[in-house]
N, C-alpha and C positions, 0 to 999 in steps of 0.2 A: 564712308559715307559721311554728308557736310548738311546733316540734317538732326535737330534734336527729337527721337523718335521714344516710345516706349517710358515705361515708368518703371521705379522699384522705391523701394523703402528702404532706409538705412536708420539707424540709430543716434543719438545724439551723446557725444563723449562726457564725460565729469565736466570737462572744461567748457561744455557748449558748442562743442564745434561737431560736425557731422560731413562723412565724405562725399563729395559729388562722384555719383556713378563713373564708372571708366570709360563708358560709351560715349558721357555727356562730357569727359575732359576732352577725350579724344577731339570733338567738333568744336570745342573752345580752342584746341590745339590748333586745328587745319585753318581754321578762321583768323589765328593768331590774335584771338581775345584774351588781353592779360587783366584788364581792368572790368569787372560788372558793373552794368546799370542793372538796378533792381528798383520796382517801385510795385504800389500796392494795387492789383488789379483793377479795372475799371467795375468788373462785374462780377466773378470770384472772390472769395476770401482767400486768394492767392497771393503768392508773391509771385510776378513775373520778372526774369532774369537775361538779360541778352549781354551785349555789345555796345560799346557806345554807337553805333548805328544803328541801334533802337532809339536810342536817345533822339539822332538827330532825325530822323525820318517825322519822330512824332514835333521836333521842333520846328521841320519843313510844315507840315499840318499846319503850327501856330500860326506860320510865317503867313501863309498865304490868305489869313484871317485878316480882317480890321483889328489891328492892335487891341481897341477898346471895346471890343464885340464881350456880347456875354461867353459866347464860343470862346476864343482865344483865351479868355482870363480862367472859366473852366477848366480846360483843357492844361495851362499851365498848372492851375491849384493841384491837380491831378497829377500830371509828371513830374515837374518839378518839387512842389510841396511834398507830395506822395514816393518821393525817390531820391535812392541815394547810391554812391560806388562804392564797391566793394571789391577786395583779390581773393583771390584763392591762395591758402598758407602752402610752403612748399612740398605737403604731403597732399595738397588736393581737397581739403578742406575747407568749409566755409563756415565763419562763426554766426551760430544763430544768437542773433540779437534780439533786443526789445523790439526793436522796429518790427521785427519777421512774425516773431512769436502774438505781440499783441494783436496784431493785423488777422491771423489765420488760426490762432489757438493752437497752433505746435507747442509740444511740451515733450515727449521723451522719443518722438520719431519723426521724420519729413520724408513725403512722398514728393520724389522729384517726378513731373510731369514734361514729354518732351510737347511743344507745341509746332515743331519746324523749325524757325527762324529765331528760338529762344526757350526758353525752359521757366517750370514753375515751380514753387514751394505749396506742398499743403499739407495739413494733417491728414493724415492717412486716413481716417472716419468719414470725412469729408467728403474725402477724393472719392472715395469708393462709393458712396450716399449721391454724389452728383455724375459720376458716371454711370453709374447704374439708373437714376433718371433721366440723363440723356440717353440711356440705349433703349428704355421703353417709349421714350417720345418719337424716338427713330422708329420705334418697331410698331408703332402703334399709327404715327404718320404711312408707315407703310401699307398697313393693313389698309389704311381707312382711302389709300386713293384706287384699290384694285377694281 
C-alpha cells in the first residue's frame, strides 16, 4: 500500500519520543521519504507530515501567485513559518517537540491519522471529537438529501 490510511494511538516515552505506526513507516520506506516535512495544519489543531514533495507542492502553488500578493504571503507564512523538517530515529520514533505539543495540545499520547499522501499528529481526544463531528455532519447531509 502506498497511502497513509487509518489511525493509531501511541504513547510518548519518557524521552519525548513516539513510535510511528509500522504501516506508516512502510509507506515512508516505499516512497523513499527520509526527511519529513512537518507543518501546522491550516484547518485542524494537528501537525501534517509528508515528504519534501508535500512542501514542493505548496511552493509551486505560491510560485503561481504574484509574489507580493496577500495570498502568496499568507501561504508562505503558513508553510514556511509553520513548518519544520524532522527525521525518524533508527527505531522509527519521532521526537514530540514543543512545536508539536504547543500547536496540538498533545501530552502523553499521539494519534496518527492517515490522510492519503501525508499523515497527521493529533491529541487523541481532539481527533475523536473531530472525527465524530465529521461523521455526524456527513450523516445529517445524507439524510437531508433524501
